[in-house]
C-alpha positions in Angstrom: -20.4 2.2 4.4 -18.5 -0.1 6.8 -20.0 -0.7 10.2 -18.2 1.3 13.0 -17.9 -1.8 15.0 -16.1 -3.6 12.2 -13.7 -0.7 11.8 -13.0 -0.5 15.5 -12.4 -4.2 15.7 -9.9 -4.1 12.8 -8.1 -1.2 14.4 -7.8 -3.1 17.7 -6.5 -6.2 16.0 -3.8 -4.1 14.5 -3.0 -2.5 17.8 -2.6 -5.9 19.3 0.1 -6.7 16.8 -1.8 -9.0 14.5 -2.3 -9.0 10.8 -5.5 -8.4 8.8 -6.6 -9.2 5.2 -8.6 -6.4 3.6 -9.8 -5.3 0.2 -8.3 -2.4 -1.7 -9.3 -1.0 -5.1 -6.7 -3.1 -6.9 -6.2 -6.5 -5.1 -6.6 -7.8 -1.5 -3.9 -6.8 0.9 -2.3 -8.0 4.1 -1.7 -5.2 6.6 0.0 -4.4 10.0 0.4 -1.4 12.2 3.5 0.2 10.7 4.6 1.2 14.2 4.9 -2.5 15.3 8.1 -4.0 13.8 7.2 -7.5 15.0 3.9 -7.3 13.2 5.6 -6.0 10.1 8.1 -8.9 10.3 5.1 -11.3 10.4 4.1 -10.0 6.9 7.5 -10.9 5.6 7.3 -14.4 7.1 3.8 -15.0 5.9 4.5 -14.0 2.3 8.0 -15.6 2.3 9.0 -12.1 1.0 12.6 -11.0 0.4 13.5 -8.9 3.5 15.2 -6.4 1.2 11.9 -5.5 -0.4 10.1 -2.6 1.4 6.3 -2.6 2.0 4.0 0.3 1.0 2.2 2.5 3.6 -1.5 3.0 3.3 -2.8 6.4 4.5 -6.2 7.7 5.4 -8.1 10.9 4.9 -5.7 13.1 7.0 -3.1 14.3 4.4 -1.1 15.8 7.2 -0.3 12.3 8.5 1.8 11.7 5.4 4.3 14.4 6.3 5.2 12.5 9.5 6.4 9.6 7.5 7.4 10.9 4.1 9.0 13.9 2.4 6.6 14.6 -0.4 8.3 16.7 -3.1 6.2 19.3 -5.0 6.3 17.0 -8.1 5.1 14.1 -6.1 2.3 16.2 -4.5 1.3 17.3 -8.0 1.0 13.7 -9.0 -1.0 12.8 -5.9 -3.4 15.7 -6.4 -3.9 14.9 -10.1 -4.5 11.2 -9.5 -6.6 11.4 -6.3 -7.0 8.2 -4.3 -6.5 5.2 -6.5 -4.3 2.5 -7.9 -0.9 4.1 -7.4 2.1 3.8 -5.0 4.4 6.8 -5.0 7.9 6.5 -3.7 9.4 9.5 -2.0 12.2 10.1 0.6 11.4 9.0 4.1 10.7 11.7 6.7 13.5 12.5 9.1 13.2 10.5 12.4 10.9 7.8 11.0 12.2 4.2 10.9 10.3 1.0 10.4 11.0 -2.6 9.4 8.7 -1.8 6.5 11.4 0.4 4.9 13.7 -2.6 4.6 16.6 -0.4 5.6 16.2 2.1 2.8 15.8 5.8 2.7 12.5 5.9 0.7 8.9 5.0 1.4 6.0 4.0 -0.9 2.9 5.9 0.0 -0.6 5.0 -1.1 -4.2 6.3 -0.6 -6.9 3.9 -1.7 -10.5 4.9 -2.7 -12.0 2.4 -0.3 -14.0 3.7 2.6 -13.2 0.7 4.8 -9.4 1.2 4.5 -9.6 4.9 5.0 -11.8 4.3 8.1 -9.4 1.8 9.6 -6.3 4.0 9.1 -8.2 6.9 10.6 -9.3 4.8 13.6 -5.8 3.5 14.1 -4.2 6.9 13.8 -1.2 5.5 11.8 -0.6 4.2 8.4 -0.8 0.5 7.5 2.3 -1.4 6.4 0.8 -3.4 3.5 1.3 -5.4 0.4 -0.7 -7.8 -1.7 -2.1 -10.8 0.2 -0.3 -13.5 -1.7 2.7 -15.7 -1.2 5.7 -14.1 -3.1 5.4 -14.9 -6.8 1.9 -16.2 -6.2 -1.2 -14.7 -7.9 -2.4 -11.5 -6.5 -5.8 -12.2 -4.9 -8.9 -10.4 -6.1 -11.3 -12.0 -3.6 -11.2 -12.6 0.1 -11.3 -16.4 -0.4 -8.2 -16.2 -2.6 -6.4 -14.1 0.0 -7.4 -16.5 2.8 -6.2 -19.4 0.8 -2.7 -18.0 0.6 -2.3 -16.0 3.9 -5.3 -16.7 6.0 -3.4 -18.9 8.5 -1.2 -16.0 9.4 -4.0 -13.4 10.0 -6.3 -12.7 12.9 -9.0 -11.1 10.8 -10.2 -11.2 7.2 -12.6 -8.6 5.8 -14.6 -9.7 2.8 -15.5 -6.7 0.7 -16.4 -8.6 -2.5 -14.2 -8.8 -5.6 -11.8 -5.9 -6.1 -12.5 -3.4 -8.8 -9.2 -3.2 -10.7 -8.0 -6.8 -10.3 -4.4 -5.6 -11.0 -1.7 -4.3 -8.7 -1.0 -0.6 -8.2 1.4 1.3 -10.4 4.6 2.1 -8.5 6.1 5.4 -9.4 9.6 6.3 -8.1 9.5 10.0 -7.6 12.7 9.8 -5.5 14.8 9.2 -8.6 15.7 11.7 -11.3 14.1 11.5 -13.7 11.0 9.7 -12.3 10.4 6.1 -13.4 7.7 3.5 -13.1 9.0 0.5 -11.2 5.8 -1.5 -11.8 3.1 -0.5 -14.3 -0.2 -1.7 -13.0 -3.6 -0.2 -12.5 -2.6 3.2 -14.0 -0.9 3.2 -17.4 2.4 4.9 -18.2 0.9 7.4 -20.6 -1.3 8.9 -17.8 1.7 9.3 -15.5 3.9 10.8 -18.2 1.1 13.3 -19.1 0.6 14.5 -15.6 4.4 14.9 -15.0 4.6 16.6 -18.4 7.2 14.1 -19.6 7.5 13.0 -23.3 7.9 9.4 -22.0 8.7 7.6 -18.7 10.9 4.6 -18.2 9.1 1.4 -17.1 11.1 -1.2 -15.3 8.3 -3.9 -15.2 4.7 -4.1 -16.3 1.9 -6.4 -14.9 -0.7 -5.0 -17.3 -2.4 -7.6 -19.5 
């Protein structure tokens, strides 16, 4: 279990408008307080990321928090419940009244709940989701260790949390539940057959795969 002082320190760094590096179940991520557009902009600059590409939002244990930021359809909720916290990012329409630089001007939001106590604790302590993405320079290798993350983005972050090597070592699977029919934008930690089975689809279209 993460130390309370570490969690509180990370939450304060985020409130101060700085970035942190942290481990997820898939790869190391770089994160900011989603409510702070300047901090979110800093992620784009650090990664040299295309500003038209939105960031995902990491949520904690309070499922009610998701409804403040996203409109979770029954089909999307079924998928979330079936998968549990894990290597997925599910895209749904954004909640009315919520705007953030992390959305890149779009009307959808990618939500994610990771099975990592540290991340859940930080989100809960902050009281808001994290705008996050993999801690690599765009087109660079996704980092599976803290040292790899620091090598690419450490100069832009006020805090780096070393949780050891990540379990999956592959990016999350991104499922677009805002489109009809649903599609996988990036097949990663969770394979297409699992998603299709849960959604009771004979098959599901995959735009891109990063599976080995």
